[in-house]
N, C-alpha and C positions, 0 to 999 in steps of 0.2 A: 703652735693652735690644738686648743685642750678639746673635749668633746665633752659633753657635761650630759647625764641623767639623772633628772630630781624625784626623789619620788616621796609623796605626802602620805602620812596616815594619822589614824586620831590620834597617836600618843609619840610620834616620833618620824624625823624628815631622813628619807637615807640617799646621799648623793652617790651617785658613781661616776669616775672624773679619766678620760680614757688620755693619756698625754702619749704623742708624736705616735700610734700605734703600738706600741710596746708595753707600757707602764698602767697600771689601774692603780687608781686611788679611790677609796672609800672613806667617807666621811657620815659619821651618822649623829642628829640630834636631838633631842628629845625635846618636847613640849616642859614650858614651867610648871613645876607643882608636880612632875612625875617624880618619882622616886627613884630613877636613873635620870636627873637630871643634867648629864655633863656632854660637852661633845668631842667624840674621838675621831682619828683618823687614822687610819694607814694603808700602805701599797703593797702592789705585789707585782713583779717581771712578769709578765704572759708571753712575753717574747719564746717562738720555738715552743710552745708548750700547746700538748694533744688539745683540741677544745672539748672531749668528751671529761676532762680532767679540770676543766673552769669551776664548775658548780663547786668541788671539792675546794678549793682553792680561795672561792668567794664566801663560803661559809669559815675557814679556817681564818680569814683577813675580819668576818665580823667578829667572831670569836676574841680574837686578839684586842683589838681595839675595845672588847666589852660588853657587848651588842648581843644578847640572850633574851629576846621575849619570848612568851608563852608560846609554846606553838612551834619554835624556829628550830629545836636540838639541837642534838651535839654529835660530835663524830667521835664513833665508838671506835674505827679502825682506819689507815689510810684504804684508799681506794681507787684500785688500779694499778697497785702494786703486787699483788699477789704471784704467785708462781705459775698458776693456773690462769691468769689472765682474769679471773672473776672480779664483780664489781665488789665495793665495801658496803657497808651499811649504818644509817640514821640512825640515831636511838633518838625519840625522841621525849617529851616531859613526862609522860606518863607510860615510859616504856617501848611504844609503840617503834617498830623498824619499819625504816625507809629504804627500800632498793636503788642503787644509781641505775638508772637508763637513759634512755633517749628523751623520756619526760624527766624534769625535777624528783621527783619523786613519784613513790606507789606506795600504797598503805596494804602496811601488812601487820597489823598493829595487835597486840593482845587485849588491849581496854580501848573502848570505844569513848572519843573524844567530845567534848562540849561543842557546841553551834560555832560558839565564839573562836573558839581554839582552830576549827576545821576551817573558819573563814580566814584566819590570821595565814594556817597553810597555805590556804589556796592561793592569797595574796603573796604570799613568798613565793609562792609556784609559779607565780603569773608573770612577777615582776624578773626572779631569776631566767622563766625562757625568755621574756622579752631581750632582756642582757645578751644571754647569749647568742640569739639568733642576731643581736649588733654586732658581737665581735665578730660571730661567721662574717658576715659582710662584710665588716670594717678591716678584716684581713689580719694574721698574725705573721708576718714575714720575716724573711732571715734577717735581717738586721733593722737599724732606725730609719724611720721615713720623715722627712720634713712635709708637711702639710702646710703649703703656702696659698695665698690668695691668689685666683686665678691660675691654681697650676691644670697642666691638662689630665684628663683622667687617664688611668693607667689599664693596662689590660697582660694580663701574664699572657706572654706566647709557648706554649709547652713545647711547641717543635725545636726551638733554640733555648731552652733552659733545662738544667740538669740537677738532681738532687739525689738523695738517699732513696731506695736503694739500688739507683746506678741500673736500672732495667734497660734503659735506652743505647746502653754502651757495646759495642760489640763489632762482628765483622761481616754481619749480615746484612743482607740487602732493605731489612725492615728496621735496622740501627739508626739513629738520630745522630750517633757521635760516634767517632772513629778513634783508636789508639794508634801511636806511635811510638815506635823504639823501645825506650826501656819502662813507657808509663805503665802503669798495672791497677785492676780494681779491688779496693780493700772495702771491708761492710764502712765503714764510719768514714772513707774519702776514698782520691784518688789520686795516689802518689806519680807524680811526673817521672822523679828522680828520687831514688833514695840516696841516702847519706856515704856514698863512694864515689872515688874520682872517675871523670872519663865517661859520665853518662848522659845522656839525655832521651827527652821523652817529651810527649805533646798529644793536645787531647782538641779533637776539630770537628766541629758541627758540620753534617752532611747537607743541610737544607741552607739552599743561601737566604740573603736574607734582605725582604724589598718594603722594608718601613722605611718611612720618611724620617718619623723624631721617634726615637728609642732613649731605652734606660737599661745599661748592664748592670747587674748586680754578682759581685764574687766574692766568696766566703774563702777564704784559704789561709795556710798555716805555713809557718817558713820556722823549722828549728833544725839542730844539730850538737853534734859534739863540739866542734872548732868552738877554741876562742876568738877575741878580738882580733877582726881584719884577716883571720883564718878560716875563713870560710866563703863560699861562694856555689854561684854565681847570680842566682835570681831568678824571675819568673817573668814574663811577659804575657797580655793578653793582645789578642790582636782580630782586626776588624779588616781582612784584606780579598783580595783577587784572588790569590793563588791558597790551595789547602795542604797540608800534608807535604810540605817540602823541607825538607831537616837542612838546616844550614847552621853557619857560626852566629848569629844572631839569638841568643837565647834559646837555639835549639829552631830556629827557623832560618830561611833563607835570608841572602843579602837582596841588598835593591829589591827590597817587597814594595808593593803596590796597593795602597791603604795606611790603617791609621794602627801604630804600634804604643802599647803602654808600657811603660819596662819597671819594673820591682828590682831594682838594680842592690845588690848586698856587699859590693866588694867595690873598693876606690881604686882601680886601675891607674889613677893619675899619681896616687900616692909615692907609686915607685918612682916617681920621675921629680922629686922634690926641688929640685933647682929650675925643669921648664915651669913646673906648675907655679915656681914665685915671678918666673920673669912673665907670663901670660898670664896668670889672675893676680888681682889685688886680693889681701886676705879678707875684705869684707864678702869676698861672694865664692869661698870656698867651702862649699857642702860638705855636709854631716850625712854620712853612709849609715843604714842603709836610706836611697834616695830615689822618688815616685819619678819620673819623666814619660814625654809624650814626643810622639813624631810623626809626620805625615809625610809619605812618600810617593812620588809618582813611578817607581823603578828608576830614581835617575841617580838618586843618594844609595851613600854605604855608610852602614853606621859604625862609629869612629871607637872600638874599645879602648885605645888605648887612650884618648880623649874623656870615655863616658861617656859617648855621645852629646856632648854640649855643643859641638858645630854645628848638629841639625835638632835639635830640639826646641818645641814651641814653648817649656817651661817645667817647674817641676819644685817637689820639694820634700825635705827629710822627712821621714815615716820610721819608726821605730818599731819595726814588726817581726823583729827574729826571738825568737825564744821569752815568746811573754804568755802569759797566760789568760789575757783576754781573747775574746775573737776576733777577728782581721777582715775587715770589710773594705771594699773598692767598689765605688759606683764611676759608672762612665755615662753620662746625659748627652745627648745628641738633638738640641732641638733648635730648628728653624735656621740651621748654619751656626750655631752656638753649640761648644765643645766644653763641658764641665768636667773635672774629677774633683772626686771627695774622697775618703774615709773617714773609717771609724774604727781607731785600731788603740784605743785605753778605756775599753770600758763602761764610756758616759751615755753611749746608745745616741750619742747624736755625729751628726756628719759636719766633718770641719774640710772645709775648701782646701785644697790643693794647685790645682789646673783652672784657669777661663781663660779661654781663648774665640772668641768671636771670629766671622768670615771663614769657616771651615768647612771647605764642600766635598762631601763623600760623594760614592754614586752610590745606587743599591745595589743589590743581587751579591754583595761580596759576603763571604764567611768567618763566620767568630770562631776563634779556637784559644788555647795556650799552650804553653813550652816550657821549658826549663831545661839548662845544662848546667854540668858541673866541668872542673877542670883538674887543675890539681890538687882543687879548696875541694870541698862539697857539703849541702845540707839534704835535709829531706826537704823538699816543695809538695807541697799538700794542695789538692781545689777539694775543698766542701760540698758547692754549690756554685752553681751559673743559673742566674734566671733574668731572663732578658723580658721588658717591660714594653708594649706600643704605647707610646703617648699622642692621644686624639685630642687635637685642640681646636678651634675656628682660626682659617687664613682667610683672611680677604685677597681678591682677584691681585691688589698689589703682590700681597707676599706668595702667592700661587705662580707669578709672574716672576719675580724676583728668586724665589727658590726652585725653581728648575733644576730638572734632573742635568747629572754632568756625567763624563767619561772619562774624569782620570782626577783624583785626588789632586786637592790646591789648599791653599791657605791666603785670603786677601793682604793685601798688602804685605807678601814674602813669598820672594821670587826664588821658584826650586827651577833647577837647569831643565832643560830642556831632556824629553827620554829621549835616547839614539835608540834607533832602532836597527839590529844588524841585519848585514844585508843575506838574503838569503840565498844557499848557492846553487849555480846553474845546475839544470837538467846537462844528462850527455847530449840530448837532439839538440838543443837549445846552444850549445858549447859547439857543435858540429856547425849548423846554420850562420853562427857569428863568424868562424873562421874560412868556411866555405864563401860566404858575400863579401868578406873581408879580400879574398885572394882575388875575386873576380873584379872588385874595385879597383883591386889593386893591378891586375892585367891590363883592365881598362884603361887606365889613365896612363900608364907606360903608353900603349898602340896610340892613345892619343897627344902624347908628347911627341912621340917617334914622327907622327904625321905632321905635325905642325913642326917640328924640325925638318923634315925634307922641306916641307914648302920656303921655310926661311933660307935656305940652301941656293934654293933654285932660283928666290930671287934676289940673290946675293951674286949669280953668277951672271945676269942677266945685265947687270949695272956695269959689268967691268966690257962688255960685247958692244 
C-alpha cells in the first residue's frame, strides 16, 4: 500500500509517494507549453535516515530528476556531514544562502529576490515542512513494514525495546536489559557470542510483558570466518516464563515454558546420513541456516541431534549468514495467531516463514535472546529489538474466546502434561509420619492380639 501526496502549482505537479514506510518516490510533471515539459521520476530509500537529513535528500532527488525551478535553489555542500556537526547551506538562484535548521529555509541572502521568487520559496518550504511532518508521524522504522487493510494500530513499547546507543543495558536497578555470559555491548551492536569456541551469551528484558497482541522486530547479524558447515550454532529469540537461565538450548535452559524461535546455522543431523535417509524422505530435507519455532509447557526437551524436528511448529530456510544485507526477523502474535516473517535479501519486503493459528501464550513472560557456540563458532550480533503493541477492536465473543491462559499450548497439538517434581519433606513432617506410623502399627498389633485371645477362648469352650 502506498501513501501519496500530490501538490499542484501553477507550472508543475509535484507528487510524493511513500511505499512500505521506507521508500520515497518523487514524480514531477510540468504543464504543457512549459519550457520543461517532461515527466521525471526518482526514488530514495529513507529507512534509518535521520529526519533532519530528509530535506537534503528531497532536494537531491528533485535535482537528480531534473526539477530546478526558479527559487528552488541548488545544493552547495552536503549537510549534516561536517566534522563539527554543523549544517550545510543552500545556494539560491541569485546567490542567497539558506541555512538548514528546524525550518526548511532561513534567509541569509545577499540580494533581495522578487515577490514571485519569495512566493515560490515559501510554497516550497510549506510543502517540505508538511512532508517532513508526515514522515515523522508515519515513522521510519528499522525494517520494512506491511501496511494492510484492517491491520491493528502499532505503538512502540520502549520498556521492551532496545536500540543504539544501548543505554538501557546494564546491571543497575534502573536498567531494562541484562546481559549474561559472554555477551558484551559494542557501539553498533550487542555481541552475544564472539567467533570463538565454547561461548554462550544472552540478553534479557527485565520487564514482564502483559500485552495481549504484540509484534517483535529483531535486527540481527550472524557472520564469521568458518566455511560451509564449519560454523555454529545460531541464536534464539525467547518469550518465556523464566529469564537468565543458562542452558544447552542456544544458551537457554531446556524444558522452558513459553515460545522459542531458533535461527539454527548448523545441521546436526547431517552427521547421521543413514539415519536421515531412514527417517525422512529427500523431499523434506532442509537447507541450513533454518528458522523454526517451538511452544513448550515445560515438559518437552529440544532434540539437538534432530535439530528440533520432533517439537517444531514449522520452519523455513533462511540464508542469513555472511550476507551484505541487513537481516530482520519479525514475530507477530495477534488473537492466538502466531506469524513469523523475515527480510534477508535487501528487498525491504517481509517473506512469510511460519504461520500457526491456535497458539496460546500467557501474559507476563519475558523477552530475550541468546546464543551458544561449541566446537564451531560464529559472531552472533543483535542490533535492535523493537516491540510494538497491536491494538484492534475485539468483539465480546473474541474476548471470551481469547481469555487469559496459564500454560502455553497449541490447539490441535497435544503436548505432554508437565510433571511437577515432588517437594522434599521437612524434618518435622518426616518425624510425624514415622511417629504416627509406629503408633498405628502398635495399635494394630494390640487389636490383633486381643482378637486372637478371644478366638482361642471360644475354641476351648467348644471342647468342654
